[in-house]
C-alpha positions in Angstrom: 10.8 15.7 12.2 13.0 15.3 9.2 13.6 11.6 10.0 9.9 10.9 10.3 9.2 12.7 7.0 11.9 10.9 5.1 10.9 7.5 6.6 7.2 8.0 5.6 8.2 9.0 2.1 10.4 6.0 1.7 7.7 3.7 3.0 5.2 5.3 0.5 7.7 4.7 -2.3 8.0 1.0 -1.3 4.3 0.7 -1.0 3.9 2.1 -4.5 6.7 -0.1 -5.9 5.2 -3.3 -4.3 1.6 -2.5 -5.0 0.5 -3.2 -1.4 1.0 -1.8 2.1 3.0 -3.3 5.1 1.3 -6.2 6.7 -1.8 -5.5 8.7 -2.8 -8.3 11.1 -6.3 -8.4 12.6 -6.8 -9.8 16.1 -9.7 -9.7 18.4 -7.9 -6.8 20.1 -7.8 -4.8 16.9 -5.6 -4.2 13.9 -1.9 -4.5 14.3 0.6 -3.0 11.8 3.7 -5.2 11.6 7.1 -4.8 10.0 8.1 -8.4 9.3 11.8 -8.7 8.8 13.0 -9.7 5.4 16.2 -10.9 3.8 17.6 -10.0 0.4 16.7 -13.3 -1.3 13.3 -13.8 0.5 14.3 -17.1 1.9 13.2 -16.1 5.5 9.9 -17.7 6.4 8.5 -16.5 9.7 6.9 -19.3 11.8 4.8 -17.4 14.4 3.0 -15.3 11.8 3.1 -17.0 8.4 3.5 -15.2 5.1 0.2 -13.7 3.8 -1.5 -14.4 7.1 -3.9 -11.6 8.0 -5.9 -13.0 11.0 -4.2 -13.8 14.3 -5.8 -16.7 16.1 -4.8 -17.8 19.6 -1.4 -16.4 19.8 -2.8 -13.0 20.9 -4.6 -14.5 23.8 -1.5 -16.3 24.9 0.7 -13.3 24.8 -1.9 -11.0 26.6 -2.4 -13.7 29.3 1.3 -14.1 29.9 1.8 -10.4 30.1 -1.1 -10.0 32.5 0.4 -12.7 34.8 3.6 -10.5 35.0 5.9 -11.9 32.5 8.2 -9.4 30.7 8.1 -9.0 27.0 11.6 -10.6 26.8 10.3 -13.7 28.9 7.3 -14.0 26.6 9.5 -13.9 23.5 11.7 -16.6 25.0 8.7 -18.7 26.0 7.2 -18.6 22.5 10.5 -19.6 20.8 11.1 -22.7 23.0 
């Protein structure tokens, strides 16, 4: 309980400092809250979900389809990165 309270407080402080909340991505399956990894100098540029992208198009169907066909999350991650 203590960890959750401290984590939530730290997140609220960051939101207040940045002026916006963590990334929320809309897909046809609903809204997804993401924690995109960041580096100190902000040189990391994610390829699957671009910076400032708020609508997921196509990738969600691929992931759900592969999962429904029995692929594990790890296999799907490997498949997407190849």
